C-alpha positions as CSV (number, residue, x, y, z in Angstrom):
1,M,-32.6,84.3,72.9
2,V,-36.3,84.9,73.4
3,S,-35.7,86.6,76.7
4,F,-33.6,89.3,75.0
5,T,-36.4,90.2,72.6
6,S,-37.7,92.9,74.9
7,I,-34.3,94.6,75.0
8,L,-34.2,94.8,71.2
9,S,-37.8,96.1,71.0
10,S,-37.2,98.8,73.7
11,G,-34.5,100.5,71.7
12,C,-32.5,101.3,74.9
13,S,-29.2,101.0,73.0
14,I,-28.3,101.3,69.3
15,H,-25.7,98.6,69.7
16,A,-27.9,96.0,71.4
17,R,-28.7,94.1,68.1
18,F,-25.1,94.1,67.1
19,L,-24.0,92.7,70.4
20,L,-26.6,89.9,70.5
21,C,-25.9,89.0,66.9
22,S,-22.2,88.7,67.6
23,A,-22.9,86.6,70.8
24,F,-25.3,84.0,69.3
25,A,-23.8,84.0,65.7
26,P,-20.1,85.0,66.0
27,L,-18.1,85.8,62.9
28,C,-16.2,82.7,61.4
29,S,-13.6,82.9,58.7
30,E,-11.1,80.5,57.3
31,E,-8.3,83.0,57.9
32,V,-9.0,83.2,61.6
33,S,-8.9,80.3,64.0
34,G,-12.0,80.3,66.2
35,S,-15.0,82.6,66.3
36,V,-14.9,86.4,66.7
37,S,-17.5,88.2,68.9
38,A,-18.1,91.7,70.1
39,C,-15.6,93.5,72.4
40,R,-16.3,93.6,76.1
41,A,-16.4,97.4,76.1
42,L,-19.3,97.3,73.7
43,C,-21.2,94.9,76.0
44,E,-20.6,97.2,79.0
45,T,-21.9,100.1,77.0
46,V,-25.1,98.3,76.2
47,A,-25.4,97.1,79.8
48,D,-25.1,100.7,81.0
49,D,-27.6,102.0,78.4
50,C,-30.2,99.4,79.2
51,K,-29.5,99.2,83.0
52,E,-33.0,100.3,84.0
53,H,-34.7,98.0,81.5
54,I,-32.6,95.0,82.6
55,K,-33.5,95.6,86.3
56,Q,-37.2,95.3,85.4
57,L,-36.6,92.0,83.6
58,A,-34.3,90.5,86.2
59,P,-33.8,87.6,86.9
60,T,-35.2,86.7,83.5
61,V,-32.4,88.5,81.6
62,M,-28.8,88.6,82.8
63,L,-26.1,90.2,80.6
64,D,-22.7,88.7,81.5
65,C,-20.0,90.9,79.8
66,S,-17.2,88.7,81.2
67,A,-17.7,86.3,78.3
68,F,-16.6,88.8,75.7
69,P,-12.9,89.3,74.9
70,L,-10.7,92.3,75.9
71,R,-8.7,94.2,73.3
72,A,-6.0,94.7,75.9
73,D,-5.4,90.9,75.8
74,R,-4.7,91.2,72.0
75,K,-7.8,89.1,71.2
76,L,-9.8,89.7,68.1
77,C,-13.2,91.2,68.7
78,M,-15.8,93.2,66.6
79,R,-16.9,96.8,67.0
80,P,-19.8,98.5,65.3
81,P,-19.0,100.9,62.5
82,N,-20.1,104.0,64.4
83,A,-18.3,103.1,67.6
84,S,-15.6,105.4,68.9
85,E,-11.9,104.4,68.6
86,S,-11.0,105.7,72.0
87,E,-13.3,103.5,74.1
88,P,-11.7,102.8,77.5
89,E,-10.8,99.2,78.2
90,P,-11.1,97.9,81.8
91,P,-8.1,96.1,83.3
92,P,-8.0,92.4,82.6
93,P,-9.4,90.2,85.4
94,S,-7.4,87.6,87.1
95,R,-7.1,84.3,85.2
96,W,-8.1,81.3,87.3
97,P,-8.4,77.9,85.6
98,F,-12.1,77.5,86.5
99,H,-12.8,81.0,85.2
100,E,-11.3,80.1,81.8
101,H,-13.5,77.0,81.7
102,E,-16.6,79.1,82.3
103,L,-15.6,81.5,79.5
104,R,-15.3,78.7,77.0
105,E,-18.8,77.6,77.7
106,H,-20.4,81.1,77.2
107,G,-21.4,82.8,74.0
108,C,-23.0,79.7,72.3
109,P,-26.7,79.1,71.5
110,P,-28.6,76.4,73.4
111,A,-27.5,72.9,72.7
112,Y,-24.2,74.2,71.4
113,T,-20.8,74.2,73.1
114,R,-17.3,75.3,72.4
115,A,-15.2,73.0,70.3
116,P,-11.4,72.8,70.7
117,T,-11.1,75.1,67.7
118,G,-13.0,77.8,69.6
119,A,-16.1,77.8,67.4
120,C,-19.6,76.9,68.6
121,W,-20.6,73.4,67.5
122,P,-23.5,71.1,68.4
123,A,-23.1,69.4,71.7
124,C,-23.0,65.6,71.7
125,G,-26.3,64.1,72.5
126,Q,-28.2,67.4,72.2
127,N,-30.8,68.4,69.6
128,A,-29.1,71.5,68.1
129,R,-30.2,71.5,64.4
130,Y,-32.5,68.5,64.3
131,S,-35.3,67.2,66.6
132,Q,-35.2,63.8,68.2
133,K,-38.0,62.7,65.9
134,D,-35.9,63.5,62.8
135,K,-32.9,61.6,64.2
136,R,-35.1,58.6,65.0
137,T,-36.6,58.6,61.5
138,A,-33.2,58.8,59.9
139,E,-31.9,56.0,62.2
140,I,-34.8,53.6,61.2
141,W,-34.3,54.2,57.5
142,M,-30.6,53.8,57.6
143,N,-30.6,50.6,59.7
144,T,-33.4,49.1,57.5
145,L,-31.6,49.8,54.2
146,A,-28.2,48.7,55.7
147,W,-29.7,45.3,56.5
148,F,-31.3,44.9,53.1
149,S,-28.1,45.9,51.4
150,L,-26.1,43.5,53.5
151,L,-28.5,40.6,52.7
152,S,-28.6,41.5,48.9
153,T,-24.8,41.7,48.5
154,S,-24.2,38.6,50.7
155,F,-26.6,36.6,48.5
156,A,-24.7,37.7,45.4
157,L,-21.3,36.9,47.0
158,L,-22.4,33.5,48.2
159,T,-23.9,32.7,44.8
160,F,-20.5,33.5,43.2
161,C,-18.8,31.2,45.7
162,A,-21.3,28.4,44.9
163,E,-20.6,28.7,41.1
164,P,-17.6,30.9,40.2
165,S,-17.7,29.9,36.5
166,R,-21.0,31.8,36.1
167,Y,-19.5,35.2,36.9
168,R,-16.7,35.4,34.4
169,Y,-15.8,38.6,32.5
170,P,-17.6,40.8,31.5
171,E,-19.8,40.0,34.5
172,R,-17.0,39.7,37.1
173,P,-16.9,43.4,38.2
174,I,-20.4,43.0,39.6
175,V,-19.0,40.7,42.2
176,W,-16.5,43.3,43.4
177,M,-19.2,45.9,43.4
178,A,-21.3,43.7,45.7
179,A,-18.2,43.1,47.9
180,C,-17.6,46.8,48.3
181,H,-21.2,47.6,49.2
182,A,-21.3,44.6,51.6
183,I,-18.5,46.3,53.6
184,I,-20.3,49.6,53.5
185,A,-23.5,48.0,54.8
186,L,-21.6,46.1,57.5
187,A,-20.1,49.4,58.7
188,H,-23.5,51.0,59.0
189,V,-24.9,47.9,60.8
190,T,-22.0,48.1,63.2
191,R,-22.6,51.9,63.7
192,G,-26.3,51.1,64.6
193,W,-25.1,48.5,67.1
194,L,-22.5,50.8,68.7
195,G,-24.7,53.9,68.7
196,A,-24.3,57.3,67.1
197,K,-22.3,58.8,70.0
198,M,-19.6,56.2,69.7
199,V,-19.0,57.2,66.0
200,S,-19.7,60.9,65.7
201,C,-18.7,62.3,69.1
202,A,-15.3,63.5,70.2
203,G,-15.7,64.4,73.9
204,T,-18.6,66.7,74.6
205,T,-19.0,67.9,71.0
206,L,-19.5,66.4,67.6
207,A,-16.3,65.5,65.8
208,V,-15.5,68.9,64.2
209,D,-12.2,67.5,63.2
210,G,-13.0,63.9,62.4
211,L,-9.4,62.9,62.9
212,A,-9.7,63.5,66.7
213,S,-12.0,60.4,67.0
214,P,-10.5,57.0,66.0
215,T,-14.0,55.5,65.4
216,C,-15.0,58.5,63.2
217,V,-11.8,57.9,61.1
218,A,-12.4,54.2,60.8
219,F,-16.1,54.7,59.8
220,F,-15.2,57.4,57.3
221,S,-12.3,55.4,55.8
222,L,-14.4,52.3,55.2
223,T,-17.5,54.0,53.8
224,Y,-15.7,56.6,51.7
225,Y,-13.1,54.2,50.3
226,F,-15.4,51.4,49.3
227,T,-18.0,53.9,47.9
228,L,-15.5,55.2,45.5
229,A,-14.2,51.6,44.8
230,A,-17.7,50.4,44.1
231,D,-18.2,53.3,41.6
232,A,-14.9,52.4,40.0
233,W,-15.9,48.8,39.6
234,F,-19.2,50.0,38.0
235,A,-17.1,51.9,35.5
236,N,-14.9,48.8,35.0
237,A,-18.0,46.8,34.3
238,C,-18.9,49.3,31.5
239,V,-15.3,49.0,30.3
240,A,-15.6,45.2,30.1
241,W,-18.9,45.4,28.2
242,Y,-17.5,47.9,25.8
243,L,-14.4,45.9,25.1
244,T,-16.6,42.7,24.6
245,A,-19.2,44.3,22.4
246,A,-17.3,47.0,20.5
247,S,-13.8,45.6,20.3
248,E,-14.7,41.9,20.4
249,W,-12.5,41.0,23.3
250,S,-12.9,37.4,24.6
251,T,-13.4,36.4,28.2
252,E,-9.8,35.2,28.3
253,A,-8.4,38.5,27.1
254,L,-10.4,40.4,29.7
255,E,-9.1,38.0,32.4
256,R,-5.5,38.7,31.4
257,A,-6.2,42.5,31.7
258,A,-8.0,42.1,35.1
259,A,-4.9,43.2,37.0
260,Y,-5.1,46.6,35.4
261,L,-8.7,46.9,36.3
262,H,-7.9,46.1,40.0
263,A,-5.1,48.6,40.1
264,V,-7.3,51.4,38.7
265,S,-10.2,50.6,41.0
266,W,-8.4,50.2,44.3
267,G,-5.8,52.9,43.5
268,W,-8.4,55.5,42.5
269,A,-10.3,55.0,45.8
270,G,-7.2,55.0,47.9
271,A,-5.8,58.2,46.4
272,W,-9.0,60.2,47.2
273,T,-9.3,58.8,50.7
274,A,-5.7,59.7,51.5
275,A,-6.3,63.2,50.1
276,A,-9.4,63.7,52.3
277,L,-7.5,62.5,55.4
278,A,-4.4,64.6,54.6
279,L,-6.5,67.7,54.2
280,R,-8.5,67.0,57.4
281,R,-11.8,67.3,55.6
282,V,-13.6,64.7,57.8
283,T,-16.4,65.8,60.1
284,A,-19.4,64.3,61.8
285,D,-23.1,64.8,60.9
286,E,-25.6,65.4,63.7
287,L,-28.7,63.9,61.9
288,T,-27.2,60.6,60.8
289,G,-24.6,60.1,63.5
290,T,-22.0,59.3,60.9
291,C,-18.7,60.7,59.7
292,G,-18.1,61.9,56.1
293,I,-16.6,64.7,54.0
294,S,-17.1,68.2,55.4
295,D,-19.5,70.6,53.7
296,A,-16.7,72.9,52.5
297,A,-15.0,70.0,50.5
298,A,-18.1,68.1,49.4
299,A,-18.1,69.3,45.9
300,A,-14.4,68.6,45.4
301,L,-14.1,65.3,47.3
302,V,-17.5,63.8,46.6
303,G,-18.9,65.5,43.4
304,V,-15.7,65.3,41.4
305,P,-14.6,61.7,41.9
306,R,-18.0,60.1,41.8
307,G,-19.3,62.4,39.0
308,A,-16.2,61.6,36.9
309,L,-16.8,57.8,37.3
310,L,-20.5,58.0,36.6
311,V,-20.1,60.1,33.5
312,T,-17.4,57.8,32.2
313,S,-19.7,54.8,32.8
314,V,-22.5,56.4,30.8
315,A,-20.2,57.2,27.9
316,L,-18.9,53.6,27.8
317,A,-22.4,52.1,28.0
318,I,-23.6,54.2,25.1
319,G,-20.6,53.2,23.1
320,A,-21.2,49.5,23.8
321,C,-24.8,49.6,22.4
322,P,-23.9,49.5,18.7
323,G,-21.5,46.6,19.3
324,I,-24.2,44.6,21.1
325,M,-26.6,45.1,18.3
326,R,-24.0,44.0,15.8
327,V,-23.3,40.8,17.8
328,R,-27.0,40.0,17.9
329,R,-27.3,40.3,14.1
330,A,-24.3,37.9,13.6
331,L,-25.9,35.1,15.8
332,D,-28.7,32.8,15.1
333,S,-32.1,33.4,16.7
334,R,-31.3,31.4,19.8
335,G,-28.0,33.1,20.4
336,A,-29.5,36.5,19.7
337,K,-32.2,35.9,22.2
338,R,-29.7,34.9,24.8
339,V,-27.5,37.9,24.2
340,G,-30.6,40.2,24.3
341,R,-31.7,38.9,27.7
342,L,-28.2,39.3,29.1
343,A,-27.9,42.8,27.8
344,A,-31.3,43.7,29.1
345,R,-30.4,42.5,32.6
346,A,-27.1,44.4,32.5
347,A,-28.9,47.5,31.3
348,A,-31.6,47.3,34.1
349,T,-29.0,46.8,36.8
350,G,-26.7,49.5,35.5
351,V,-29.5,52.1,35.0
352,L,-30.8,51.5,38.6
353,Y,-27.4,51.8,40.1
354,L,-26.6,54.9,38.0
355,I,-29.8,56.7,39.0
356,L,-29.3,56.0,42.7
357,A,-25.6,57.0,42.7
358,S,-26.3,60.1,40.7
359,I,-29.1,61.3,43.0
360,G,-27.1,60.5,46.1
361,T,-24.1,62.5,44.8
362,G,-26.2,65.4,43.8
363,A,-28.0,65.4,47.1
364,R,-24.8,65.5,49.1
365,V,-23.3,68.4,47.1
366,L,-26.6,70.4,47.3
367,E,-26.8,69.8,51.0
368,A,-23.3,71.3,51.4
369,R,-24.1,74.4,49.4
370,L,-27.4,75.0,51.3
371,R,-25.6,74.7,54.6
372,E,-22.9,77.2,53.5
373,A,-25.6,79.6,52.3
374,Q,-27.4,79.4,55.6
375,S,-26.0,82.4,57.5
376,G,-25.7,82.9,61.3
377,L,-28.2,85.7,61.2
378,A,-30.9,83.3,60.0
379,L,-30.0,81.1,63.0
380,L,-30.4,84.1,65.3
381,A,-33.8,85.0,63.8
382,A,-35.0,81.5,64.3
383,E,-33.8,81.4,67.8
384,E,-35.8,84.6,68.5
385,T,-39.0,82.9,67.4
386,G,-38.1,79.8,69.4
387,N,-38.9,77.3,66.6
388,Y,-35.6,76.6,64.9
389,E,-35.5,73.6,62.6
390,D,-32.8,72.9,60.0
391,S,-34.4,72.5,56.6
392,V,-31.3,70.9,55.2
393,G,-31.9,67.1,55.8
394,S,-30.4,65.6,52.6
395,S,-27.5,64.1,54.5
396,A,-29.8,61.2,55.5
397,V,-31.1,61.1,51.9
398,S,-27.6,60.7,50.5
399,V,-26.7,58.0,53.0
400,C,-29.9,56.0,52.3
401,L,-29.3,56.3,48.5
402,C,-25.7,55.0,49.0
403,L,-27.1,52.0,50.9
404,S,-29.7,51.5,48.2
405,C,-26.9,51.2,45.7
406,G,-25.8,48.1,47.5
407,I,-29.2,46.6,47.0
408,A,-29.0,47.4,43.3
409,A,-25.5,45.9,43.1
410,G,-26.7,42.6,44.5
411,S,-29.8,42.5,42.4
412,W,-27.7,40.9,39.5
413,A,-28.0,37.6,41.4
414,W,-31.8,37.7,41.6
415,S,-32.5,35.3,38.7
416,R,-33.7,31.8,38.0
417,K,-30.2,30.6,37.5
418,S,-29.3,31.5,41.0
419,V,-32.3,29.5,42.2
420,V,-31.0,26.5,40.2
421,V,-27.5,27.0,41.7
422,W,-28.8,27.0,45.3
423,R,-31.1,24.1,44.6
424,K,-28.1,22.0,43.5
425,A,-26.0,23.2,46.4
426,L,-28.7,22.6,49.1
427,C,-30.5,19.6,47.6
428,P,-28.0,17.5,45.7
429,P,-29.4,14.7,43.5
430,R,-29.6,11.2,45.0
431,K,-27.1,8.7,43.9
432,A,-27.3,4.9,43.7
433,P,-25.2,2.9,46.2
434,C,-21.7,2.4,44.9
435,C,-21.7,-1.3,46.0
436,S,-24.7,-2.4,43.9
437,P,-23.9,-4.2,40.6
438,P,-24.3,-2.2,37.4
439,L,-27.3,-4.3,36.2
440,L,-29.1,-3.6,39.5
441,R,-28.8,0.2,39.4
442,P,-32.0,2.0,38.7
443,H,-30.7,4.0,35.8
444,H,-29.3,0.9,33.9
445,P,-31.3,0.2,30.7
446,Y,-31.7,-3.5,31.6
447,Y,-32.8,-3.0,35.2
448,K,-36.0,-4.7,36.1
449,R,-38.0,-3.9,39.2
450,P,-38.2,-6.9,41.5
451,L,-41.5,-8.6,42.0
452,H,-43.3,-7.8,45.2
453,V,-44.5,-11.0,46.9
454,S,-46.9,-10.5,49.6
455,R,-47.2,-12.8,52.5
456,V,-50.6,-14.3,53.3
């Protein structure tokens, strides 16, 4: 685009700026499939007006009007407001297969290519919106947090397997939260092993329509489904604490109602995932090399379900506080101290998870709005200066915060009780031989240590 700056500054044609803007930032609309650029007649008019100026710049500048559509072919194209309605249209050229392939590759900025929908989309493996340094930084952060999340959640799940009786209701939903985030972390670890191209690319372009790439669909289904499921289990944890503290439900009563909690959690996540796939709102992200909800549907398919769960969780947690205080007053000092420690741990884990999930959801919605507000003319102006960098990089922030939620979900198992459980599991106490008589066992009250006779 820098090479065409001299044509704009020369003022050789009043339609030059309109032509170049339509070439590098074509019109896109939801009502029209594909992009709409200027008509070929307008390009030929500009080429004729700036013929002498282009000769002086050749071969630096070459204006190829064959890449623009013809109105005679009943293709949509744009004309400036002051253009004449009776502009002659040249006869359509012959259509050879290789010529059609060349036309599809024209009219896109550098590092962009034509997607199957006809729009210009970042090419796979190219640095269109982000530099290689930004992608490398995001890759390091994502892989590091994915491994930490996997280790934290795996430790919590293994601790539950070592002593299941410790994680009864109202603490049982924490186990399912850890399980959901363990699957999310495992999906990101697998993506780092396969590479960004394997997940986010569909042919030569990024997966504009995520359903065109099976790996993109698989990654999206796992991460989106289990993210909503983890948030639902966080809300169920608040429900269990509310019923225990405010309504005085016992552990057995909560276990009998566990089937309803499972149905709500898994059903809620499944319904939203099915809706996203049915509406084809799945797309790839260039910076993170992952697949997620498209920017146009981020507010509806990310902000609404996650926001509703988080707001519900806050309301239930606030409602449970008076009940916990009432229970502490009814117990003796030892019991009140024990309930206070348990409530403090639950509050610390819940607040940490709530903050990370809320900031991650807000960052994703804000990123989508900023991308929609960023017009194609801003892209063209940046291309003219030659230093285009996308300032919207919160996609990596939202992914990293989601992985940090997994670390927070597994932090419930970081306690002295877990150390005791693992010490018993890994270092069992020594037992006396079963064949020794009862009076000769070390723990018997009448056992006497034998005299040690030394040999001289």
